[in-house]
N, C-alpha and C positions, 0 to 999 in steps of 0.2 A: 189251147188248154191243156194241162196236164192235170192229171189226180193224183191225188196223194193219198192216201190207204191209214189209215189211222187205230190203233189201238188203247182203249180205252178202261184205265184201271179203276174204276167204281163208279157209280150211278146214285149217286145218293144228289142233293141239289144244287148243287154245282155241276156234275156230270151231267142230269138231264141240263141246266141250263146251257151248258155246252152241247149237248146232241141239239135240242130245239132252234139256237142259235144257227147251227149251221144247215140245217134243213131250211129255217126260214130266210134263210136270207144269203141262201145257195146263188143263186143268179146276180145277187152284187156282187157278191167275193169274185165270181168269175170272172164280173166285170172290173173290177176294180186291180185284180189281181194274174189273173189267168190261171189260179189254181182251183180244182174242183178237190174239194177236200170234204173226204169220206170215211164215217166211222163201220169199222167192217167187223169188229169184234168187241164186245166189254167185256170186263170183270169182274163178278158181284158173286157173294157169298153164297147166297143160296137162287136156285134157279126157278125155285115154285112161285116163288114172289110172283104177284101179279103186276104186271106192265102192258102197258099198252103200245107193246114193239115188238115183233117179232121173237120167238124162244129161241129161234136159232142164231139170235144177232149176240147169244149171250154165252159166256163159258166159269166156268170154277177153276177153271183149269189155267192159271199164267203162263205155261209151256204152250201151250197153243196161239198165244198171242206172240212170246217171243221169237219163237219158229215157223212161223208165217213169210216167208222171204217176202210176201206181196205187202205186208206192212211195216209203211218205212219211218213212222212216225209214234213214238208212247206216250201216251198223257196221263199221268199221275196226279190224279183226286182221290185217293182213300184217305189221307191226313196221316197226321201221326210220325211216330220214329220208325216202329215198325211193323208190316212188311214191306210200308215205300221206299225205306234207304235199300235193300236188298233188290227187290224190284229195279229200282231206278239203277243202282249200280251194275244190273245183270243185262238191262237194256243198252247199258253204255259201253260194256263189253262186248256187247253183239254189234254192235257198231249204230244203236237205233236212234235216231234223233230222238230229243226228250226233251219233254213240258210238264209242268210241274206249277200246282197253286199252294204247295206243302211248306212252310214255314218253316215248321218245327223242324223236320230232316234235314234240312240248311242249314239253320241254327247248331242245329247240334252233331251234324255229320256230314256238311258242307263242305269242308278241307277234302276228304277223299273223294266225295262226289266233284267237284268242279276239276279236283290233279285230273281225274279219269278222263272225265269229259276234255279237260285240254289235251292230254295226250294222245286219245282215240278220234280227236279231231269230229267231234260230233257237238251239235246244237244245245243248248242246253237253254230254256227259256223257262223264268218263272219270274214274268212280271206281277200274276197274280199271288204271288205269297206275300204281297207289301202291300195294301190300300184300297182292294179293290179293282175296279174298275179304274181307280186313279193311275196313271200312266208314269209313277215315279222311277219306275225300275228303269225304261228306257228314257226317259228326260237324263237320268246318270250317267247311262253307257254313252248317249248316244248326241242330245243337245247338246250335252255340258263338258261334252267331251275335251274341248279345250279350254276350261276351266281346273286351278286348284280350289277345290271343296272346301269352304271352313269353315261352315258347320252346318245341321241338318238339325230342325227345331219342327217335332210332328207331334200331333193329337191320331195315335193310328191304333185306337182301337174302342171302336162304335158302342161298346157295352158299358164303358166305366162312363166313356160323355154322355152318354143316357140318361146314367146313374144321377150324376153330377147336376148335369142339366133340370131332370124334375125334380131333384130335391131342392135346388135355389129356386127355383121357378113356379114351383105349386108347394112349397112348404112341406115335402116330404120327407117321413125319411129315410135312412140309407136303405133299413129293410123293407119298406114298403116300394119305392123307388127299385128295386132288386127284383123285389115281385111282380109289378108291373112289365120291368126289362123281358120278364121272361116270358110273360101272357102274351105277349108283342112279337115273342120271337127273337128277340134282340141281345137275350142272355142264354148258354146253356141249362142244360138240367145241372149239372157241376157247371159252374161258374168262375172256379177259383183262379185258372189259369189267366184268367181274366182283370180278376180284381182283385189279386196279388201282384199284376203288372208285367206275368211273366211270357204274355202273348202278346207283350208290345217291346220287351228285350228280342225274346224271336225277329221280331220284323227290323228293331235298329238293328241288330248284327248283321241284318244283311245289305239294309243301309250301308252302316259303314264299314263295311268288305266294300262297297262297291267306290263307296267317296274317296277313301284312304290307299286303294290299292291293296291291302293286304286282307286274307280272311281272316276276321272276328269270331271269338266264339260267343256264345250268348252267357257263357260263362263266365265273363269279361266284364261284365257290365253289370253294373251297382243297380238293383231291383227294390224299389217301393210302391205297394198296389193302394187300391183305397178302402181299403177292407176295415180302416182305424178312422177312416173320415168320418167326422158327426157334422150335421146340419148349422149347428150355433158357428162352427168354423167356417163355413161356407158365408152364412149371414156378418158375421163380425169384417172377413176380408171385404165383404161387398162395399162394408161402413168403410174401410179404409181407399178403397178405389178400387178392389181386387175383385180378381173371378177363378177358383181354383180349377183346374183339368189337368188331368194325369197327359203329362209331357211326356217324350224321347224325345234324348238329345246326344248329339254327338258332335264335339266342338275343338277346333284345333286350339291349344295356346300353346307360347314360349315355353311350357315346363313339357308339354305333350298333349295326349289326344282323352280327354273326359267322354265318358261316356256314361249312361244314366238313364233310367226311367224312374218316376217321383209325382205324384201331387205338389203341383205350383203355384202360386200365388202370380197371376197374370195381370198386369194393367189395363183397366176396362179400355182405353183407347188402342189395343196392339188388338192386329188383327184377328189373332186365333181366339179371340173371347168369342166373336162371332160365330166361330164352330160349334153349331148345339146339334143335341140330339146323338143320332146314329152316323151324324158325317164324319169323316176324316180331314184333315188337311196337313201339309209338309210343309214347310217350310226352310226354303234351301239358299245358302249364300253361298257365292263363287267368288274365285277375284276378279274376272272380268265380265260377268252377268249380274253382278250385285245380287239383289234379294229376289227372291220370285216364288209365289205361294200356287201350292196345287191341290187343289178343293174337293171333296165328291164323294159319294156313298163308297164307304169304306168295304163293306160285305154285299153278302146277298146274292141271290141266283144270277139275276142277269147282268149286276155290274161286275161279280166276277170272270162268268163267264164271257164278259164279255173281252177283259184282258188274256183268258187262255187261250181266245181264239185268237186275237192277236201274234200271241205266239205262236200260235200252230201255223201261221200264213209265214212268220218271220222263217219258222221250221223247214216249211215248202220251198221257200226262197234260198236255202241254204240246199237243200237237196238238188236244185235244179242248176242254180248259178254256180255253186259251191262259193259265194261269198262270205269271207269269215266276219261274222258279227261281233259289233265292236266291245271290248273289255266285257266281254262275255263270264270271265273269273278272274278272282281275284290271282293277283299274279305271286303271292308272296305268303306267310302264317304269319299271323297276330303279335309272334313275340319279337316281331321286326319294329313292332308299332310302342313306343312306350306310352301304355295307358297308365293312368294315372289314377292312385287311390281314390274315393269317397274324400277321405281324409284330409285331403290337401285340396279339396277345391274351397272355391271363397263364394259365400252367397251371402244375402240379406236373407234374415230371417223372420217369422212370424212366430209366437210364441203366446200359449194360453193356459195358465196358470190356474190351478184352482187352489185355493189357500183361504186361510180363515180370516175372519173380516175385523181385523185389528189393528191397532196404530202400529208401527213400525216393520210390515209383512214385505212393505216394498222395497224397504230400505233395507233389507235382508238380501233379497231377491236381488235388488240392483249392484249389491255390495260384492255377491260372489259374479255377476255378469263381468264386474271392472275388473274382478281379481286377473280375469278371463280374456282383459282388454277388448270384451263385448261393449259397441257401445250401443244405447240407445235411441232408435229415431223419434219413437213415438211410443206413446204408452197410455190406456184408458182401464181405469178399474170400476168395472159394472156392477151395478148396486143389486139386480137382481142376486138370491143365492142359487144356484145348482145342483146342489144340497148340504144337508144338514149343518150349519153352521159355515158353509166355502160358498166365495165368491170367486167369479171369472177374471182375471187381471190380466188382460190381452197387450200384448208390447208386438212394437218393428225393431229391428235391429238396423245399424250401417252395415255393408259389407265386414267380414268374419271368417273365419277358419274354421271350418266342419269339423275337427278334430275339437278346437275352441270349443264349441257348442255342444260337443258330447259330453264332452267330461263337463262342462259348466252345468249341465243338466241333470246329469248326474250327481252333482253335489245337492244343488239347488233341489231335488224328490227329495231327500232324507232329511229336509229340515221339516223339526217338528209341528211348523204354520203350514205345510205342504198337503192337502188331502188327497192327489192323486199323482200320477205321471203327467208332465208336462206335454199337452201338444206341441210339435213342432211342424211347421212349414216351410219352406224354401221359396224365396221370391226370385223371380225372371224380371229384370230391367233392361 
């Protein structure tokens, strides 16, 4: 049995979960791994806060953890960019093994963190940064090491998935579904990172970096959230046989790599439409393995702690056996990947126009679409008014280029018969 001393940075929900798991499952972990993982010190902001642990376990001074020769692994669970970035870089520089659950710091400062970890030859574990308890990072790094990854399609934000599920299944407005998510603890007090898609983009940057072997910044990802989704569009989409989900997509094409986060219409018979409430799923396609699906709780105390402890075990094994972890770090930088702008992407589309109820309106709209070579697959003009004198016209298109859609809708929205900005959603086929 080998003892591994850990310095824990942060003692919030996940930090407490990690400490509890290590204590409760100690005998199991020793039996399975031969490692006795012990938290020696915990970094917190307030020493006076009441906690059910001895006060001497805690410190407000990072230097006490960094300079302790007995602590060989530092586990960062603070979140955010700073001071997490500084702590991680200093820990790596000092030769400590490092584990983090921080998606934001890896998405925004991952290139320098990965590079330094590689230079120093230390273990960097980040399983919990994407998908909570779903083992998607190790699947990409280890289980699929022999595959060329063709695409990743995921529902990787539990907050937005919960909101969209509750809106559709219980006929709730966006505002009411968001309020309910906050009441249940599935949404932060300020949920803007989730709702606007940036949380999913941070996670997709990490997955894409591993899948394509080159560090991808979240700034390279096209991002569109669900903050403008209307219950009406969820219902109309279902009438056409689709369910709306916020998806994160990374895909190889003949022209380059597509990286995007957006609300999409998914066919009802697709396996991702069964992912409800605060669950996550990641659908991966490899050239040899084919299609695989990873599914589970994407956040929360216990699932995330499970992923963190998995990395702590790997860090301990690396310390003892010096076995280099497979594909731990992207090997180059994203400028070597040709990342396509969203304007070049091809999709089918859902449109909802808000137009006056009079003859000739549909022909005006379809005429402009035809001008931009956008072919209509189906159209429904709804009889009921949604605002004074206006009715919804819902269309599905055949595949076309994003740039053509943007140009066409800009022209359509200027028509005197159109009363509101057109709602547009992409369709995954």
